[in-house]
C-alpha positions in Angstrom: -17.8 40.0 51.2 -15.5 42.9 49.6 -12.0 44.3 49.8 -12.0 48.0 50.3 -8.9 49.4 48.7 -8.4 53.5 49.5 -5.9 56.2 49.8 -5.5 57.4 53.3 -7.5 60.3 53.0 -10.9 58.0 52.8 -10.0 55.7 55.7 -11.9 57.5 58.5 -15.2 58.1 55.9 -15.1 54.2 55.0 -14.7 53.1 58.7 -17.7 55.1 59.7 -19.9 54.2 56.1 -19.0 50.8 55.9 -17.7 49.3 59.2 -15.0 47.2 58.0 -14.3 43.7 60.0 -10.5 44.2 60.1 -8.1 47.1 58.4 -4.4 47.0 57.0 -2.6 50.3 57.0 0.7 50.1 55.1 2.9 53.5 55.5 6.0 55.0 54.4 8.5 54.7 58.1 8.6 57.9 58.2 4.6 58.5 58.0 2.4 57.7 60.7 -1.4 55.4 60.6 -4.5 56.7 61.0 -6.5 55.8 64.1 -9.1 53.6 63.6 -10.4 54.1 67.4 -10.9 51.7 70.1 -13.3 49.5 68.5 -10.4 48.6 66.2 -7.6 47.7 68.7 -6.5 44.2 67.7 -8.3 44.4 64.9 -5.9 47.0 62.7 -2.5 45.9 61.4 0.1 48.9 60.5 2.9 47.7 58.7 5.9 49.7 57.8 8.0 49.6 54.6 8.1 51.4 51.5 6.2 51.1 48.0 9.6 50.1 46.5 11.7 47.2 45.2 15.1 49.5 45.8 17.3 48.9 49.1 17.6 52.5 49.0 14.5 52.3 51.0 12.8 49.8 53.5 11.0 47.0 51.0 8.4 45.0 52.4 10.0 41.7 53.7 8.9 38.0 54.8 8.6 38.9 58.3 6.1 41.5 56.8 4.3 39.1 54.2 4.3 36.5 57.3 2.4 39.0 59.6 0.0 40.2 57.0 -0.9 37.1 55.7 -1.6 35.5 60.0 -3.9 39.0 60.2 -5.5 37.9 56.7 -6.6 34.7 57.7 -8.3 35.9 61.0 -10.7 37.9 59.0 -14.2 35.8 58.8 -15.8 38.2 56.1 -18.6 39.0 57.9 -17.7 42.4 57.2 -15.5 44.3 54.8 -11.7 44.2 55.1 -10.7 47.8 54.5 -6.8 48.3 53.0 -4.7 51.6 52.1 -1.7 52.9 51.5 -0.7 56.6 51.2 -2.2 56.9 47.6 -4.1 53.7 47.4 -2.6 52.1 44.1 0.4 50.3 44.9 1.2 48.4 48.6 -3.0 48.4 49.2 -3.7 46.9 45.5 -1.2 44.3 46.1 -2.4 43.2 49.9 -6.2 43.4 48.6 -4.8 40.9 45.6 -3.1 38.6 48.4 -6.2 38.5 50.5 -8.1 37.3 47.8 -5.7 34.6 46.6 -5.3 33.8 50.5 -9.0 33.4 50.6 -9.8 31.3 47.5 -6.8 28.7 47.4 -8.2 27.3 44.5 -9.1 30.2 42.4 -6.9 31.0 39.3 -4.7 33.9 40.2 -5.0 35.3 36.5 -8.5 35.6 37.0 -8.2 37.7 40.2 -5.3 39.7 38.5 -7.5 41.0 36.1 -10.5 41.4 38.2 -8.3 43.8 40.2 -7.2 45.7 36.9 -11.0 46.2 35.6 -11.9 47.7 39.6 -8.7 50.2 39.3 -6.8 50.7 36.4 -4.8 53.0 38.0 -3.7 49.8 40.3 0.0 49.1 40.2 0.3 46.0 42.9 3.5 46.3 44.4 5.9 43.5 42.8 8.0 42.7 45.8 5.0 42.7 48.3 3.4 40.0 45.7 6.6 37.9 44.8 7.1 37.2 49.0 3.5 36.5 49.6 3.1 34.2 46.2 6.2 32.0 48.3 4.3 32.4 51.4 1.3 31.1 50.1 2.6 28.5 48.1 1.4 29.6 44.5 4.6 28.8 42.8 5.1 32.2 41.3 1.6 32.4 39.7 1.1 35.5 41.7 3.8 37.2 40.3 3.3 36.3 36.7 -0.8 36.7 36.8 0.1 40.5 37.9 3.2 40.6 35.2 0.9 39.6 32.5 -2.0 41.8 33.3 0.2 44.8 33.3 0.8 47.5 35.1 -1.3 49.5 32.1 -0.3 52.8 32.4 3.3 54.3 33.0 4.2 56.2 36.3 3.7 59.7 34.2 0.3 58.4 33.4 -0.7 57.6 36.3 0.7 60.6 38.1 -1.4 62.6 35.7 -4.5 60.2 36.5 -4.0 61.0 40.1 -6.3 63.4 42.1 -4.6 66.5 43.1 -3.9 65.4 46.3 -1.8 62.9 44.7 -4.0 60.2 45.5 -6.5 57.4 44.0 -9.6 56.4 43.8 -11.5 54.5 46.7 -12.5 51.1 45.0 -14.0 47.1 46.0 -12.6 43.9 45.0 -14.8 41.0 45.8 -13.2 38.4 48.0 -15.0 35.7 46.4 -13.6 33.9 43.4 
C-alpha cells in the first residue's frame, strides 16, 4: 500500500479520490486542521507543532512522536495513509519516512530515504522529528543518518523558487513496502 504526502490544499481531493484508511495532519499551532469528515473520527490524527528545530517556536517533542507512532501502528495498510502539513515538504515527509521505517523494521533506512528523495526532490524531512522517531523506534541513529546522507538537495532558496505560487509542494506517493 502507499503513503500519500501532500500540502494542506490537496487533502480534501485525496480523501475523495483515494479514500485513505488513516490521516495524519501536522500544523503550526496557530493554524487549524482540515475537516476530514465524520468517516475519519478516530482515524484522523492532528498534531500541532512548527516545522522547526528552534526553541523560539513549538518544536516536535518525544510526546508528539509517541502519539504519532501509536497512531501509525494502527494502520493496517488496506488503504493508503494520507499525511500532510502546510507545504507538504517538511513535517509530512518526515512522517512518511517514519511510517515506512515503522512498518518495515528490517528495511535499510538509507534505501527508504533514497526512495523518498526520488519521489520528491523537494522533500526536506524535519530532522528533529526524524531524530525523535529514530530514538522511539530504537533505530540507533540510522534514520537520522539516512536523512542526512541523502541530503536536503536544494537550498531553501531553491526550494522556495520550485514551490507553486501558493508556497506549496506537490502531492506524491511513497510505497509502504520495503
